[in-house]
Every structure is written in C-alpha cells, then in structure tokens.
C-alpha positions, 0 to 999 in steps of 0.5 A: 500500500502506498499513500500520497499526502497533500498539504490540506484537507477536504480532498476531492478526486476525479479520474480521467483515464489512468490519471487522478486529479486531486484537490486539497485545501489549506491556506492555498488549495492544491490541484494535482495530477496523479499517474495511476497506471501502476496502481501499486506505485501512484505518482504525482506528475504535476501540482499547483497552488491556487489561492482559492478554496477549491471544493470539488473537481470534475473532468472531461477528457483532459479538461479539468474543472476545479470549483473555487467556492467563493468566486470561480470555476478554474479550468486546467488542461492535462498535457501529454506528460501529465502536467497541468496548464492553466486555461482560465476560469469561468466567472461563476460562484459554485459549490459543486461541479460535474462534467460529462463529455460535452456538458458542465454543470455548476451548482450553488445554493439555489441555482443549477447552471448548464454549460456546453463544453464542446470547446472545453475551455470556452464554456457556453451557458445553455441555461439555468434553473433557480429553485428558491424552495431548496438548496442544491447540493452535489450533482452528477450526470447519467452515463449518457450525459442526457440527465443531471441528478442534483441532490437538494434539501427536498429530495432528488432533482433530475434535470434534462440536459439534452436538447433545449435549455434544461428543465427540472422535473423532480423526485421528492422522497419524504421520510415518514419513519418506516414509510417513505412517500414519493412524489414525482412532478414535472413542473 
C-alpha cells in the first residue's frame, strides 16, 4: 500500500483515464495530477497552488474543472506528460461541479447552471434553473450525459440536459419513519 499526502484537507478526486486529479485545501488549495497506471506505485506528475478554496473537481477528457467556492470555476488542461496548464476560469460562484463529455454543470445554493463544453475551455451557458424552495447540493450526470441528478434539501432533482435549455422535473422522497412517500412532478 502506498499513500500520497497533500498539504490540506477536504480532498476531492476525479479520474480521467489512468490519471487522478486531486484537490486539497489549506491556506492555498492544491490541484494535482496523479499517474495511476501502476496502481501499486501512484505518482504525482504535476501540482499547483491556487489561492482559492477549491471544493470539488470534475473532468472531461483532459479538461479539468476545479470549483473555487467563493468566486470561480478554474479550468486546467492535462498535457501529454501529465502536467497541468492553466486555461482560465469561468466567472461563476459554485459549490459543486460535474462534467460529462460535452456538458458542465455548476451548482450553488439555489441555482443549477448548464454549460456546453464542446470547446472545453470556452464554456457556453445553455441555461439555468433557480429553485428558491431548496438548496442544491452535489450533482452528477447519467452515463449518457442526457440527465443531471442534483441532490437538494427536498429530495432528488433530475434535470434534462439534452436538447433545449434544461428543465427540472423532480423526485421528492419524504421520510415518514418506516414509510417513505414519493412524489414525482414535472413542473
């Protein structure tokens, strides 16, 4: 067993091929690329410091999106040698981020934003959903990338991401002790 230590806490990981992208927080956040092609001997191929508080990381191919909680989503490219190249930032406040092959989702308290990342470092906003009745949490995509699943204080929200601007039918699970009530709505 081999471990790699990071100067910080709140480590977040995303896997892209035979590499992991890891972020960790302290006074400055660390963004690192770890080669895992030899599972018994992982090695850091690149790392950089970022003065933002990085909370979460997602990837799409060699594009990496690191969620700076207080102001931006930072974009990096993993080069052929496993290095990180800074590719700018998306000027959006986000707590959580997820990527599929051509879509990027950012989530903050009551807002879900969907971007087209066909050009990975020039995201184009497709649409946004604001839900003032609940806070949004973690987000992930279906295997096809056509649906985003967003955790919310009121349950699970599914967001259709293919075609037109996103729409948000929702699944609400209400805990009533031993029984659970499920309500599906397509508002």
